[in-house]
N, CA and C atoms as a LAMMPS dump frame, in Angstrom:
ITEM: TIMESTEP
0
ITEM: NUMBER OF ATOMS
651
ITEM: BOX BOUNDS ff ff ff
-5.0000000000000000e+02 5.0000000000000000e+02
-5.0000000000000000e+02 5.0000000000000000e+02
-5.0000000000000000e+02 5.0000000000000000e+02
ITEM: ATOMS id mol type element x y z
1 1 1 N 5.759 455.879 299.03
2 1 2 C 5.496 456.998 299.933
3 1 3 C 4.718 458.088 299.199
4 2 1 N 3.582 458.47 299.747
5 2 2 C 2.783 459.519 299.133
6 2 3 C 3.423 460.879 299.401
7 3 1 N 3.42 461.728 298.373
8 3 2 C 3.998 463.062 298.472
9 3 3 C 2.878 464.097 298.323
10 4 1 N 2.899 465.131 299.168
11 4 2 C 1.922 466.213 299.034
12 4 3 C 2.119 466.9 297.688
13 5 1 N 1.049 467.079 296.892
14 5 2 C 1.203 467.67 295.552
15 5 3 C 1.824 469.058 295.583
16 6 1 N 1.62 469.804 296.68
17 6 2 C 2.183 471.157 296.773
18 6 3 C 3.712 471.13 296.801
19 7 1 N 4.283 469.994 297.175
20 7 2 C 5.731 469.894 297.239
21 7 3 C 6.389 469.459 295.945
22 8 1 N 5.595 469.011 294.959
23 8 2 C 6.183 468.475 293.731
24 8 3 C 7.027 469.493 292.951
25 9 1 N 6.599 470.766 292.821
26 9 2 C 7.466 471.708 292.098
27 9 3 C 8.846 471.844 292.737
28 10 1 N 8.89 471.907 294.065
29 10 2 C 10.171 472.022 294.768
30 10 3 C 11.024 470.78 294.54
31 11 1 N 10.381 469.605 294.615
32 11 2 C 11.109 468.348 294.416
33 11 3 C 11.638 468.247 292.982
34 12 1 N 10.817 468.64 292.008
35 12 2 C 11.228 468.58 290.601
36 12 3 C 12.416 469.51 290.341
37 13 1 N 12.364 470.726 290.893
38 13 2 C 13.472 471.67 290.7
39 13 3 C 14.763 471.106 291.286
40 14 1 N 14.666 470.566 292.514
41 14 2 C 15.848 469.968 293.142
42 14 3 C 16.366 468.794 292.312
43 15 1 N 15.437 467.988 291.777
44 15 2 C 15.83 466.855 290.947
45 15 3 C 16.504 467.285 289.654
46 16 1 N 16.025 468.375 289.05
47 16 2 C 16.633 468.866 287.81
48 16 3 C 18.054 469.363 288.053
49 17 1 N 18.269 470.025 289.19
50 17 2 C 19.631 470.458 289.528
51 17 3 C 20.559 469.254 289.682
52 18 1 N 20.022 468.19 290.317
53 18 2 C 20.824 466.973 290.479
54 18 3 C 21.178 466.356 289.123
55 19 1 N 20.175 466.239 288.25
56 19 2 C 20.4 465.627 286.928
57 19 3 C 21.414 466.441 286.13
58 20 1 N 21.263 467.774 286.141
59 20 2 C 22.178 468.627 285.386
60 20 3 C 23.613 468.488 285.902
61 21 1 N 23.759 468.51 287.235
62 21 2 C 25.095 468.381 287.817
63 21 3 C 25.695 467.007 287.519
64 22 1 N 24.851 465.977 287.548
65 22 2 C 25.334 464.617 287.277
66 22 3 C 25.822 464.468 285.836
67 23 1 N 25.077 465.06 284.905
68 23 2 C 25.462 464.978 283.489
69 23 3 C 26.798 465.692 283.256
70 24 1 N 26.929 466.861 283.855
71 24 2 C 28.177 467.611 283.698
72 24 3 C 29.335 466.846 284.331
73 25 1 N 29.08 466.234 285.485
74 25 2 C 30.138 465.457 286.153
75 25 3 C 30.572 464.263 285.3
76 26 1 N 29.596 463.584 284.656
77 26 2 C 29.943 462.458 283.782
78 26 3 C 30.865 462.891 282.654
79 27 1 N 30.696 464.134 282.214
80 27 2 C 31.501 464.647 281.105
81 27 3 C 32.896 465.068 281.56
82 28 1 N 32.955 465.687 282.727
83 28 2 C 34.224 466.281 283.176
84 28 3 C 34.974 465.453 284.209
85 29 1 N 34.233 464.628 284.975
86 29 2 C 34.81 463.866 286.087
87 29 3 C 35.491 464.779 287.11
88 30 1 N 35.004 465.994 287.206
89 30 2 C 35.551 466.976 288.146
90 30 3 C 35.152 466.61 289.576
91 31 1 N 36.137 466.629 290.497
92 31 2 C 35.877 466.212 291.866
93 31 3 C 34.911 467.155 292.586
94 32 1 N 35.046 468.449 292.334
95 32 2 C 34.142 469.429 292.97
96 32 3 C 32.717 469.194 292.497
97 33 1 N 32.565 468.92 291.185
98 33 2 C 31.222 468.641 290.663
99 33 3 C 30.65 467.355 291.256
100 34 1 N 31.505 466.421 291.595
101 34 2 C 31.031 465.19 292.24
102 34 3 C 30.391 465.502 293.578
103 35 1 N 31.052 466.36 294.371
104 35 2 C 30.488 466.758 295.665
105 35 3 C 29.194 467.557 295.475
106 36 1 N 29.186 468.42 294.45
107 36 2 C 27.992 469.225 294.176
108 36 3 C 26.826 468.332 293.764
109 37 1 N 27.097 467.339 292.955
110 37 2 C 26.058 466.393 292.534
111 37 3 C 25.484 465.653 293.734
112 38 1 N 26.368 465.221 294.626
113 38 2 C 25.917 464.543 295.835
114 38 3 C 25.048 465.461 296.696
115 39 1 N 25.442 466.723 296.787
116 39 2 C 24.671 467.685 297.583
117 39 3 C 23.272 467.877 296.998
118 40 1 N 23.175 468.01 295.674
119 40 2 C 21.862 468.166 295.025
120 40 3 C 21.004 466.913 295.236
121 41 1 N 21.631 465.74 295.21
122 41 2 C 20.896 464.5 295.446
123 41 3 C 20.326 464.473 296.859
124 42 1 N 21.112 464.913 297.826
125 42 2 C 20.651 464.94 299.211
126 42 3 C 19.514 465.931 299.4
127 43 1 N 19.614 467.081 298.728
128 43 2 C 18.538 468.076 298.812
129 43 3 C 17.245 467.515 298.225
130 44 1 N 17.331 466.868 297.072
131 44 2 C 16.143 466.287 296.438
132 44 3 C 15.503 465.222 297.328
133 45 1 N 16.34 464.383 297.94
134 45 2 C 15.824 463.341 298.83
135 45 3 C 15.176 463.955 300.071
136 46 1 N 15.803 465.021 300.605
137 46 2 C 15.211 465.676 301.779
138 46 3 C 13.869 466.3 301.434
139 47 1 N 13.747 466.891 300.245
140 47 2 C 12.473 467.496 299.843
141 47 3 C 11.377 466.425 299.752
142 48 1 N 11.721 465.249 299.262
143 48 2 C 10.756 464.153 299.224
144 48 3 C 10.355 463.734 300.639
145 49 1 N 11.346 463.699 301.523
146 49 2 C 11.071 463.359 302.922
147 49 3 C 10.204 464.42 303.577
148 50 1 N 10.518 465.701 303.333
149 50 2 C 9.791 466.787 303.98
150 50 3 C 8.325 466.815 303.558
151 51 1 N 8.058 466.611 302.277
152 51 2 C 6.693 466.723 301.763
153 51 3 C 5.945 465.388 301.79
154 52 1 N 6.417 464.452 302.587
155 52 2 C 5.715 463.169 302.717
156 52 3 C 4.323 463.393 303.317
157 53 1 N 3.393 462.56 302.906
158 53 2 C 1.997 462.684 303.34
159 53 3 C 1.498 461.314 303.773
160 54 1 N 1.92 460.864 304.962
161 54 2 C 1.535 459.522 305.409
162 54 3 C 0.05 459.453 305.763
163 55 1 N -0.587 458.289 305.574
164 55 2 C -1.996 458.144 305.965
165 55 3 C -2.121 458.205 307.482
166 56 1 N -3.18 458.813 307.954
167 56 2 C -3.417 458.929 309.382
168 56 3 C -4.871 458.55 309.68
169 57 1 N -5.072 457.836 310.774
170 57 2 C -6.419 457.471 311.199
171 57 3 C -6.447 457.43 312.713
172 58 1 N -7.293 458.247 313.305
173 58 2 C -7.46 458.263 314.756
174 58 3 C -8.871 457.852 315.136
175 59 1 N -9.148 457.95 316.425
176 59 2 C -10.484 457.642 316.928
177 59 3 C -11.213 458.962 317.135
178 60 1 N -12.051 459.326 316.162
179 60 2 C -12.654 460.649 316.133
180 60 3 C -14.037 460.619 316.794
181 61 1 N -14.059 460.705 318.105
182 61 2 C -15.298 460.685 318.865
183 61 3 C -15.832 462.107 319.045
184 62 1 N -17.162 462.264 319.253
185 62 2 C -17.741 463.6 319.423
186 62 3 C -17.079 464.377 320.561
187 63 1 N -16.713 465.625 320.261
188 63 2 C -16.113 466.494 321.26
189 63 3 C -14.628 466.285 321.468
190 64 1 N -14.074 465.244 320.879
191 64 2 C -12.659 464.944 321.072
192 64 3 C -11.813 465.803 320.13
193 65 1 N -10.731 466.366 320.671
194 65 2 C -9.818 467.199 319.895
195 65 3 C -8.602 466.375 319.466
196 66 1 N -8.349 466.364 318.175
197 66 2 C -7.225 465.633 317.614
198 66 3 C -6.119 466.624 317.256
199 67 1 N -4.873 466.245 317.466
200 67 2 C -3.777 467.145 317.145
201 67 3 C -3.816 467.539 315.667
202 68 1 N -3.683 468.837 315.369
203 68 2 C -3.714 469.287 313.976
204 68 3 C -2.404 469.097 313.242
205 69 1 N -1.345 468.689 313.963
206 69 2 C -0.042 468.575 313.315
207 69 3 C 0.897 467.703 314.127
208 70 1 N 1.925 467.202 313.452
209 70 2 C 3.044 466.555 314.139
210 70 3 C 3.924 467.638 314.752
211 71 1 N 4.52 467.349 315.893
212 71 2 C 5.449 468.313 316.456
213 71 3 C 5.514 468.257 317.962
214 72 1 N 5.995 469.345 318.537
215 72 2 C 6.208 469.464 319.975
216 72 3 C 5.305 470.546 320.549
217 73 1 N 4.611 470.244 321.63
218 73 2 C 3.761 471.231 322.305
219 73 3 C 4.67 472.257 322.977
220 74 1 N 4.498 473.539 322.603
221 74 2 C 5.365 474.591 323.149
222 74 3 C 4.613 475.579 324.044
223 75 1 N 3.273 475.601 323.944
224 75 2 C 2.485 476.512 324.779
225 75 3 C 1.184 475.83 325.183
226 76 1 N 0.837 475.924 326.458
227 76 2 C -0.496 475.587 326.974
228 76 3 C -0.808 476.66 328.001
229 77 1 N -1.739 477.559 327.684
230 77 2 C -1.992 478.694 328.578
231 77 3 C -3.347 479.326 328.277
232 78 1 N -3.788 480.221 329.163
233 78 2 C -4.966 481.048 328.925
234 78 3 C -4.538 482.322 328.219
235 79 1 N -5.386 482.797 327.285
236 79 2 C -5.109 484.044 326.569
237 79 3 C -6.442 484.628 326.112
238 80 1 N -6.414 485.637 325.218
239 80 2 C -7.627 486.23 324.663
240 80 3 C -7.528 486.236 323.147
241 81 1 N -8.709 486.269 322.477
242 81 2 C -8.708 486.356 321.026
243 81 3 C -9.993 487.018 320.548
244 82 1 N -9.873 487.883 319.522
245 82 2 C -11.016 488.634 319.024
246 82 3 C -12.077 487.737 318.396
247 83 1 N -11.648 486.637 317.736
248 83 2 C -12.6 485.722 317.103
249 83 3 C -13.568 485.157 318.129
250 84 1 N -13.077 484.947 319.338
251 84 2 C -13.917 484.426 320.412
252 84 3 C -14.366 485.561 321.324
253 85 1 N -14.601 486.747 320.685
254 85 2 C -15.188 487.912 321.36
255 85 3 C -14.33 488.419 322.515
256 86 1 N -13.008 488.34 322.351
257 86 2 C -12.055 488.832 323.335
258 86 3 C -12.265 488.204 324.711
259 87 1 N -12.817 487.011 324.7
260 87 2 C -12.977 486.278 325.947
261 87 3 C -11.707 485.49 326.244
262 88 1 N -11.581 485.084 327.498
263 88 2 C -10.478 484.211 327.863
264 88 3 C -10.653 482.877 327.148
265 89 1 N -9.565 482.404 326.549
266 89 2 C -9.582 481.126 325.848
267 89 3 C -8.338 480.337 326.257
268 90 1 N -8.319 479.079 325.87
269 90 2 C -7.178 478.224 326.14
270 90 3 C -6.381 478.05 324.852
271 91 1 N -5.097 478.328 324.908
272 91 2 C -4.226 478.198 323.741
273 91 3 C -3.33 476.975 323.878
274 92 1 N -3.324 476.151 322.829
275 92 2 C -2.399 475.029 322.729
276 92 3 C -1.624 475.199 321.426
277 93 1 N -0.307 475.29 321.507
278 93 2 C 0.521 475.53 320.329
279 93 3 C 1.471 474.364 320.089
280 94 1 N 1.584 473.98 318.818
281 94 2 C 2.464 472.875 318.405
282 94 3 C 3.495 473.418 317.418
283 95 1 N 4.786 473.235 317.745
284 95 2 C 5.867 473.667 316.865
285 95 3 C 6.285 472.51 315.961
286 96 1 N 6.395 472.798 314.656
287 96 2 C 6.812 471.804 313.668
288 96 3 C 8.233 472.119 313.219
289 97 1 N 9.147 471.213 313.47
290 97 2 C 10.521 471.38 312.978
291 97 3 C 10.569 470.916 311.522
292 98 1 N 11.65 471.235 310.797
293 98 2 C 11.748 470.772 309.406
294 98 3 C 11.719 469.252 309.264
295 99 1 N 11.936 468.514 310.349
296 99 2 C 11.932 467.055 310.283
297 99 3 C 10.531 466.456 310.462
298 100 1 N 9.563 467.278 310.889
299 100 2 C 8.207 466.781 311.127
300 100 3 C 7.389 466.747 309.841
301 101 1 N 6.368 465.883 309.821
302 101 2 C 5.376 465.916 308.748
303 101 3 C 4.667 467.263 308.819
304 102 1 N 4.557 467.955 307.684
305 102 2 C 3.977 469.307 307.686
306 102 3 C 2.553 469.374 307.141
307 103 1 N 1.916 468.239 306.963
308 103 2 C 0.492 468.22 306.625
309 103 3 C -0.292 468.603 307.882
310 104 1 N -1.229 469.548 307.739
311 104 2 C -2.084 469.971 308.852
312 104 3 C -3.46 469.33 308.724
313 105 1 N -4.08 469.059 309.881
314 105 2 C -5.365 468.361 309.881
315 105 3 C -6.389 469.073 310.769
316 106 1 N -7.658 468.898 310.412
317 106 2 C -8.751 469.489 311.184
318 106 3 C -8.828 468.817 312.56
319 107 1 N -8.87 469.603 313.65
320 107 2 C -8.851 469.005 314.991
321 107 3 C -10.198 468.476 315.472
322 108 1 N -11.301 469.003 314.91
323 108 2 C -12.631 468.593 315.37
324 108 3 C -13.65 468.916 314.276
325 109 1 N -14.675 468.095 314.167
326 109 2 C -15.683 468.29 313.114
327 109 3 C -16.532 469.528 313.39
328 110 1 N -16.926 470.208 312.315
329 110 2 C -17.767 471.396 312.45
330 110 3 C -17.898 472.12 311.129
331 111 1 N -18.209 473.408 311.191
332 111 2 C -18.408 474.235 310.001
333 111 3 C -17.456 475.422 310.049
334 112 1 N -16.822 475.72 308.913
335 112 2 C -15.91 476.865 308.824
336 112 3 C -16.742 478.148 308.765
337 113 1 N -16.62 478.972 309.791
338 113 2 C -17.397 480.223 309.847
339 113 3 C -16.5 481.455 309.785
340 114 1 N -15.192 481.24 309.739
341 114 2 C -14.265 482.376 309.692
342 114 3 C -12.98 481.925 309.018
343 115 1 N -12.475 482.776 308.123
344 115 2 C -11.206 482.495 307.466
345 115 3 C -10.547 483.819 307.123
346 116 1 N -9.301 483.982 307.547
347 116 2 C -8.628 485.259 307.328
348 116 3 C -7.124 485.055 307.226
349 117 1 N -6.544 485.623 306.172
350 117 2 C -5.09 485.591 306.004
351 117 3 C -4.499 486.871 306.579
352 118 1 N -3.399 486.74 307.326
353 118 2 C -2.741 487.884 307.943
354 118 3 C -1.278 487.926 307.489
355 119 1 N -0.888 488.908 306.661
356 119 2 C 0.533 489.036 306.309
357 119 3 C 1.323 489.453 307.539
358 120 1 N 2.611 489.172 307.546
359 120 2 C 3.401 489.539 308.711
360 120 3 C 4.866 489.224 308.54
361 121 1 N 5.538 489.058 309.685
362 121 2 C 6.976 488.836 309.71
363 121 3 C 7.279 487.344 309.802
364 122 1 N 8.539 487.012 310.021
365 122 2 C 8.949 485.61 310.031
366 122 3 C 9.894 485.339 311.204
367 123 1 N 9.406 485.632 312.417
368 123 2 C 10.174 485.274 313.603
369 123 3 C 10.194 483.752 313.738
370 124 1 N 11.191 483.191 314.445
371 124 2 C 11.173 481.748 314.7
372 124 3 C 9.827 481.329 315.285
373 125 1 N 9.24 480.261 314.749
374 125 2 C 7.862 479.89 315.096
375 125 3 C 7.707 479.49 316.554
376 126 1 N 8.802 479.055 317.21
377 126 2 C 8.679 478.65 318.609
378 126 3 C 8.646 479.842 319.556
379 127 1 N 8.96 481.053 319.064
380 127 2 C 8.914 482.23 319.929
381 127 3 C 7.473 482.673 320.157
382 128 1 N 7.212 483.189 321.354
383 128 2 C 5.852 483.573 321.728
384 128 3 C 5.296 484.674 320.843
385 129 1 N 6.151 485.637 320.437
386 129 2 C 5.66 486.764 319.637
387 129 3 C 5.236 486.349 318.234
388 130 1 N 5.595 485.139 317.819
389 130 2 C 5.201 484.675 316.486
390 130 3 C 3.682 484.627 316.344
391 131 1 N 2.95 484.358 317.436
392 131 2 C 1.486 484.267 317.383
393 131 3 C 0.847 485.568 316.926
394 132 1 N 1.502 486.686 317.202
395 132 2 C 0.935 487.99 316.866
396 132 3 C 1.576 488.607 315.627
397 133 1 N 2.876 488.398 315.44
398 133 2 C 3.608 489.147 314.418
399 133 3 C 3.789 488.417 313.095
400 134 1 N 3.782 487.086 313.105
401 134 2 C 4.15 486.356 311.887
402 134 3 C 3.01 486.228 310.885
403 135 1 N 3.393 485.969 309.621
404 135 2 C 2.41 485.667 308.589
405 135 3 C 1.622 484.43 309
406 136 1 N 0.289 484.473 308.805
407 136 2 C -0.522 483.354 309.276
408 136 3 C -1.893 483.311 308.606
409 137 1 N -2.491 482.132 308.667
410 137 2 C -3.854 481.905 308.188
411 137 3 C -4.704 481.46 309.367
412 138 1 N -5.884 482.084 309.535
413 138 2 C -6.792 481.739 310.614
414 138 3 C -8.01 481.004 310.049
415 139 1 N -8.412 479.932 310.725
416 139 2 C -9.593 479.172 310.333
417 139 3 C -10.452 478.963 311.57
418 140 1 N -11.652 479.545 311.56
419 140 2 C -12.574 479.41 312.686
420 140 3 C -13.612 478.333 312.408
421 141 1 N -13.759 477.412 313.335
422 141 2 C -14.685 476.287 313.178
423 141 3 C -15.74 476.337 314.278
424 142 1 N -17 476.279 313.86
425 142 2 C -18.096 476.221 314.831
426 142 3 C -18.492 474.763 315.022
427 143 1 N -18.539 474.329 316.28
428 143 2 C -18.886 472.947 316.608
429 143 3 C -20.039 472.948 317.605
430 144 1 N -20.663 471.81 317.851
431 144 2 C -21.723 471.748 318.87
432 144 3 C -21.194 472.036 320.278
433 145 1 N -19.868 472.081 320.427
434 145 2 C -19.262 472.251 321.748
435 145 3 C -18.639 473.629 321.928
436 146 1 N -18.792 474.483 320.928
437 146 2 C -18.206 475.812 320.979
438 146 3 C -17.344 476.081 319.752
439 147 1 N -16.758 477.271 319.71
440 147 2 C -15.932 477.674 318.57
441 147 3 C -14.463 477.352 318.821
442 148 1 N -13.786 476.979 317.724
443 148 2 C -12.358 476.68 317.768
444 148 3 C -11.679 477.52 316.697
445 149 1 N -10.565 478.164 317.057
446 149 2 C -9.783 478.91 316.07
447 149 3 C -8.453 478.205 315.875
448 150 1 N -8.131 477.919 314.626
449 150 2 C -6.876 477.259 314.262
450 150 3 C -6.021 478.251 313.483
451 151 1 N -4.776 478.457 313.914
452 151 2 C -3.864 479.381 313.254
453 151 3 C -2.68 478.629 312.662
454 152 1 N -2.497 478.754 311.354
455 152 2 C -1.281 478.271 310.701
456 152 3 C -0.299 479.435 310.707
457 153 1 N 0.811 479.303 311.411
458 153 2 C 1.748 480.409 311.589
459 153 3 C 3.076 480.088 310.915
460 154 1 N 3.47 480.93 309.972
461 154 2 C 4.744 480.731 309.29
462 154 3 C 5.893 481.005 310.247
463 155 1 N 7.028 480.326 310.023
464 155 2 C 8.201 480.516 310.863
465 155 3 C 9.32 481.207 310.119
466 156 1 N 10.542 481.108 310.658
467 156 2 C 11.68 481.788 310.067
468 156 3 C 12.036 481.195 308.702
469 157 1 N 11.74 479.902 308.487
470 157 2 C 11.991 479.26 307.196
471 157 3 C 10.744 479.216 306.334
472 158 1 N 9.582 479.031 306.972
473 158 2 C 8.336 478.918 306.21
474 158 3 C 8.004 480.242 305.536
475 159 1 N 7.639 480.189 304.279
476 159 2 C 7.263 481.391 303.544
477 159 3 C 5.908 481.229 302.853
478 160 1 N 5.238 480.121 303.152
479 160 2 C 3.934 479.931 302.521
480 160 3 C 3.102 478.967 303.339
481 161 1 N 1.847 479.348 303.57
482 161 2 C 0.906 478.44 304.203
483 161 3 C -0.172 478.101 303.188
484 162 1 N -0.64 476.864 303.21
485 162 2 C -1.671 476.388 302.292
486 162 3 C -2.86 475.926 303.121
487 163 1 N -4.046 476.43 302.799
488 163 2 C -5.263 476.073 303.532
489 163 3 C -6.339 475.672 302.535
490 164 1 N -6.864 474.452 302.658
491 164 2 C -7.842 473.934 301.697
492 164 3 C -9.296 474.337 301.978
493 165 1 N -9.801 474.215 303.216
494 165 2 C -11.217 474.515 303.445
495 165 3 C -11.541 475.98 303.141
496 166 1 N -12.776 476.198 302.757
497 166 2 C -13.26 477.542 302.464
498 166 3 C -14.403 477.897 303.416
499 167 1 N -14.713 479.186 303.467
500 167 2 C -15.79 479.662 304.32
501 167 3 C -17.089 478.933 303.983
502 168 1 N -17.747 478.392 305
503 168 2 C -18.998 477.672 304.814
504 168 3 C -18.854 476.176 304.665
505 169 1 N -17.625 475.684 304.499
506 169 2 C -17.397 474.245 304.335
507 169 3 C -17.665 473.487 305.635
508 170 1 N -18.216 472.291 305.491
509 170 2 C -18.3 471.356 306.609
510 170 3 C -16.993 470.563 306.634
511 171 1 N -16.375 470.482 307.793
512 171 2 C -15.089 469.795 307.903
513 171 3 C -15.182 468.691 308.95
514 172 1 N -14.348 467.683 308.79
515 172 2 C -14.371 466.526 309.689
516 172 3 C -13.028 466.375 310.389
517 173 1 N -13.075 465.922 311.622
518 173 2 C -11.86 465.692 312.399
519 173 3 C -10.926 464.76 311.636
520 174 1 N -9.654 465.134 311.57
521 174 2 C -8.656 464.301 310.931
522 174 3 C -8.441 464.554 309.447
523 175 1 N -9.346 465.291 308.794
524 175 2 C -9.169 465.51 307.361
525 175 3 C -7.997 466.467 307.111
526 176 1 N -7.393 466.363 305.935
527 176 2 C -6.277 467.241 305.58
528 176 3 C -6.788 468.666 305.481
529 177 1 N -6.159 469.567 306.229
530 177 2 C -6.553 470.976 306.238
531 177 3 C -5.645 471.82 305.351
532 178 1 N -4.387 471.399 305.203
533 178 2 C -3.424 472.155 304.415
534 178 3 C -2.017 471.759 304.812
535 179 1 N -1.08 472.671 304.576
536 179 2 C 0.304 472.415 304.984
537 179 3 C 1.048 473.733 305.098
538 180 1 N 2.223 473.665 305.736
539 180 2 C 3.108 474.813 305.847
540 180 3 C 4.486 474.374 305.383
541 181 1 N 5.131 475.192 304.568
542 181 2 C 6.424 474.812 304.014
543 181 3 C 7.546 475.161 304.986
544 182 1 N 8.158 474.143 305.527
545 182 2 C 9.299 474.214 306.439
546 182 3 C 8.862 474.654 307.84
547 183 1 N 9.834 474.893 308.743
548 183 2 C 9.515 475.081 310.162
549 183 3 C 8.39 476.069 310.407
550 184 1 N 7.463 475.746 311.269
551 184 2 C 6.282 476.561 311.456
552 184 3 C 5.547 476.14 312.735
553 185 1 N 4.344 476.678 312.944
554 185 2 C 3.622 476.415 314.181
555 185 3 C 2.118 476.451 313.948
556 186 1 N 1.415 475.652 314.74
557 186 2 C -0.048 475.664 314.76
558 186 3 C -0.499 476.1 316.148
559 187 1 N -1.39 477.096 316.203
560 187 2 C -2.044 477.487 317.452
561 187 3 C -3.498 477.034 317.402
562 188 1 N -3.973 476.435 318.485
563 188 2 C -5.394 476.164 318.661
564 188 3 C -5.889 477.007 319.819
565 189 1 N -6.97 477.762 319.584
566 189 2 C -7.608 478.541 320.635
567 189 3 C -8.948 477.895 320.934
568 190 1 N -9.125 477.506 322.188
569 190 2 C -10.249 476.669 322.599
570 190 3 C -11.027 477.328 323.731
571 191 1 N -12.327 477.018 323.86
572 191 2 C -13.106 477.581 324.973
573 191 3 C -12.54 477.136 326.317
574 192 1 N -12.627 478.046 327.295
575 192 2 C -12.24 477.653 328.647
576 192 3 C -13.136 476.495 329.09
577 193 1 N -12.601 475.617 329.849
578 193 2 C -13.339 474.427 330.26
579 193 3 C -12.986 473.218 329.432
580 194 1 N -12.272 473.453 328.292
581 194 2 C -11.788 472.325 327.505
582 194 3 C -10.763 471.543 328.322
583 195 1 N -10.932 470.25 328.366
584 195 2 C -9.982 469.404 329.082
585 195 3 C -8.818 469.085 328.151
586 196 1 N -7.619 469.525 328.535
587 196 2 C -6.434 469.317 327.704
588 196 3 C -5.608 468.174 328.27
589 197 1 N -5.209 467.264 327.382
590 197 2 C -4.471 466.068 327.795
591 197 3 C -2.966 466.184 327.594
592 198 1 N -2.493 467.304 327.023
593 198 2 C -1.075 467.435 326.733
594 198 3 C -0.462 468.559 327.562
595 199 1 N 0.854 468.543 327.655
596 199 2 C 1.587 469.583 328.377
597 199 3 C 2.779 470.021 327.545
598 200 1 N 3.375 471.14 327.911
599 200 2 C 4.541 471.642 327.197
600 200 3 C 5.648 470.583 327.194
601 201 1 N 6.211 470.349 326.021
602 201 2 C 7.266 469.364 325.865
603 201 3 C 6.8 468.046 325.28
604 202 1 N 5.482 467.794 325.274
605 202 2 C 4.953 466.545 324.719
606 202 3 C 5.094 466.533 323.2
607 203 1 N 5.34 465.356 322.629
608 203 2 C 5.329 465.154 321.187
609 203 3 C 3.94 464.664 320.781
610 204 1 N 3.393 465.244 319.71
611 204 2 C 2.059 464.867 319.248
612 204 3 C 2.122 464.476 317.777
613 205 1 N 1.118 463.722 317.347
614 205 2 C 1.052 463.22 315.979
615 205 3 C -0.247 463.693 315.334
616 206 1 N -0.135 464.42 314.233
617 206 2 C -1.301 464.982 313.572
618 206 3 C -2.299 463.935 313.108
619 207 1 N -3.567 464.169 313.416
620 207 2 C -4.618 463.259 313.009
621 207 3 C -4.761 462.034 313.877
622 208 1 N -3.898 461.899 314.9
623 208 2 C -3.899 460.696 315.732
624 208 3 C -3.969 461.024 317.226
625 209 1 N -3.045 461.854 317.706
626 209 2 C -2.954 462.146 319.141
627 209 3 C -4.175 462.914 319.628
628 210 1 N -4.795 462.425 320.693
629 210 2 C -5.91 463.14 321.326
630 210 3 C -5.311 464.185 322.262
631 211 1 N -5.555 465.462 321.974
632 211 2 C -4.973 466.511 322.806
633 211 3 C -5.96 467.08 323.827
634 212 1 N -7.239 466.699 323.71
635 212 2 C -8.21 467.199 324.68
636 212 3 C -9.629 466.82 324.328
637 213 1 N -10.544 467.347 325.132
638 213 2 C -11.969 467.107 324.912
639 213 3 C -12.749 468.355 325.273
640 214 1 N -13.649 468.758 324.366
641 214 2 C -14.467 469.937 324.589
642 214 3 C -15.76 469.522 325.299
643 215 1 N -16.222 470.396 326.167
644 215 2 C -17.465 470.139 326.888
645 215 3 C -18.632 470.745 326.143
646 216 1 N -19.774 470.062 326.121
647 216 2 C -20.966 470.579 325.472
648 216 3 C -21.586 471.686 326.3
649 217 1 N -22.484 472.478 325.629
650 217 2 C -23.154 473.552 326.338
651 217 3 C -24.238 473.011 327.268
């Protein structure tokens, strides 16, 4: 199983706690230390599970939007955003629970023309106010079909977002965009007229599930 490199420090720390507790338990045979050792082992195994980075391959056709993350669709609605000149846009939001793969992927091929980090709070990522108040990273992509804004939004557990592409980079649908540590959310802001194939409550798979199609100019 491939592990995201960003998760290795966390996994190593959890593993060291397990090893230390196990060594002490071997010496003392203390029952409480036995339970503690088991707990550290479970934490280390969960960290390996959480930071898993499975291979993904979808059908990346022109104009097709691929889900940027694993999770549950929690919002599909019209809204406004300054990146898209305060025009009406379509928002599709995917909530990632701690059990989901947290690798994020580019939803459509294009060029990164905007990137901005926004410090903030840590409301539960499934709450609507998280889109405005929480810590987040914004990535704006220009495509032949219009502009797309992708928001990595930290949640009540997430305390760090990782974003690989830089301003001016050419990006391809399905490529690894970054990750978010623990429960979090991805917002996609799309031009009106985008045909969306998902609804609230649907489960989607990052890099695979087709969530919509953008119309050309």
